[in-house]
N, C-alpha and C positions, 0 to 999 in steps of 0.2 A: 504494500500500500504506500502511496506517496506521502511524504512528510506533511504537506499541507492538509491532506485528507485526515491524517492522524491527529494533527493539531485541531482541526475543526471538530472531529467526532469526539475527541477525548477532553477537550478544554473549552473551545469557543461555544459549541452547541449547548453543553450543559449550562454555561454561564448565561447565554442568551435566553434559553428556556426558563431558567430560574428568574432572571430579570423580568421576563414577560409575565410569568405567573405573579410575581410581586406587584407589577404594574396593574395587572388585571384586578387583583384583590384590593389594591389601594384605592381604586375607584369607589369602593363601597365604604370602607372604614380603615383607618390606619391601625395596625396591630403589630407592634414591634416584636412581640414573642412569636407570633405566627410567621412574620417575615424572617426572623432569625432561624426558625425551624426550616423554612423553605430554602434559605440560603445554605444552611448546613447540609440539607439533603442534596442540594446541587453540588456542593463540595464533595460529598461522599460518592455521588454518581460519577463525577469527574475522576476521582481517585480510583474507583473500581475500573472505569474504562481505561485509564492510563496503565494501571497495573496489569490488566488483561492484555492490552496491546504489548506491553513489555514482555509478558509471558509468551505471547505468540511470536514475538520477535527473537525469543531466546535470551533475553536480557533479564538480569536480576537486580531489582532495586536494592541499594545498600541500606538495609534495615538495622543492622547491628550497630548499636551506639558504642562510642568510646565511654568507658565508665565515668570519666570526668564530665563529658558532655551530658550524659544522662543525669548525673548529680546536679549539674548546672541547670538543666531543665526543671528538676524537682525544686531547686532553690528559686527558680523564676516563678514557679507556681506558688510557692510559699510567699515570695515577695508580692506577687499580685494579690494574693489573699490578704496579706497584711495591709496593703495599701487601699484595696477596693472592696474588701469583704468577699462574700460569696460570688459577687459579680466577677471578681478577679480570677477565681478558679475557672469560671465559665469562659472568661476571656482567654486564659491560658490554653484551655482545650480548643477554643476556636482558632487561636494562633497556630496551634499544632496542626489542625486540619487545613488551615490556609496554606501553611508551609508545605505540608504533604501534597496538597493539590498542585501548587505551582512547581514544586520540585519533581513530582512524578511526571508531569507533562514535560518539564524541561529535560529530565533525564532521558525520556523517550526521544524527544526531538534532537538532543545532542548526538544521538547515534547517526543522524542524517544531515544535520545542519550545523553551521558555525554558532559560536556563543552569541555574537551580536545579533544574529537573525533570531535566535531563540528568545533572547531578551525582548526584541521588538515584537515578537508574536505573543509573548506571555504578559509582559508588564502592563501594556495599555489596558487590557481587560481587567487585570488585577486592580489597577489604580481606579478605573472607572467604576468598578464594583463598590468602591468606597466613597464615591462622590454623591452622597445623599444631599438633600436640600438642607444644608447646615452652613453656619458661619465658617469662615476659614477654608472654603472649598478649594481654592487655588493652592494654598500652602499645603493642604492635606493631600491633594493629588501629586504635588511635587515630592513631598516627603515619602509618600507611599510608592511612587515610581522609583525614587532613589533606593528605597529599601528593597523593592522587588528586584531591581537590577543588581544590587549588591548581594542579595541572598542567592540569586541564581548563579552569579559569578563565583561566590565563595563555595557554593555547592559543587560547581564544576571542578573545583580544586580539591576540596576536602571531603566531599560525600558524607556530610554529617548533619542529618535532619534534626537531631535533638539539640545540637548547639545552635542552629539557626532558629529553631522554634523557641528556644530560651531567649535568644536575642530579640526576636519578634515580640515575645511577651514583655520583656523588660522595657524595650523602647515604646511599646504600645501603652503600657501602664503609665510611663512618664508622659506620653502624649495625651492620655486621658486626663491625667491630673492637671496638665497645663491647658486643658480645654481645646487642644488641637484635634484630638479624636473625640467624637461624641460631644461637641460643645453645645451649649444651650442655644436655642434659636433666638 
């Protein structure tokens, strides 16, 4: 299968369908919990599709964490919990799923395409998925785009999902506290 077809089926299509479902339901009434469940279902669908494509391609995603990276991820969950309460735990799990989504797709595409092209295919959708109707939209898109590009680039070198999920969690918690992520309208 062609790399662009793989990208579309495993990453873009789940993102667009998820966004479409949320837009459809938002016509009737805003419901952040429902929207969050839809978003995370879309992430899981993309992960499953990417992992299945990797399996069919004969590739194996690097699941095994370095013990220090795993401990760093646990520490980031505890940090998030300390700073944001139970929301922080949910945020850390969401950060893990987001990282797994973009890194699974990136790992798949890197077998066919160069790193800059993979970043260009993955990061805009990742950033636009975070561009809700909130204050600081422009800075938020820039920060998330930079993080997406950095995490894919780092993953291409070190293949460490847990380290990157921990960084995502820590940076996200700081962004939430500074009202860059999830600011008040």
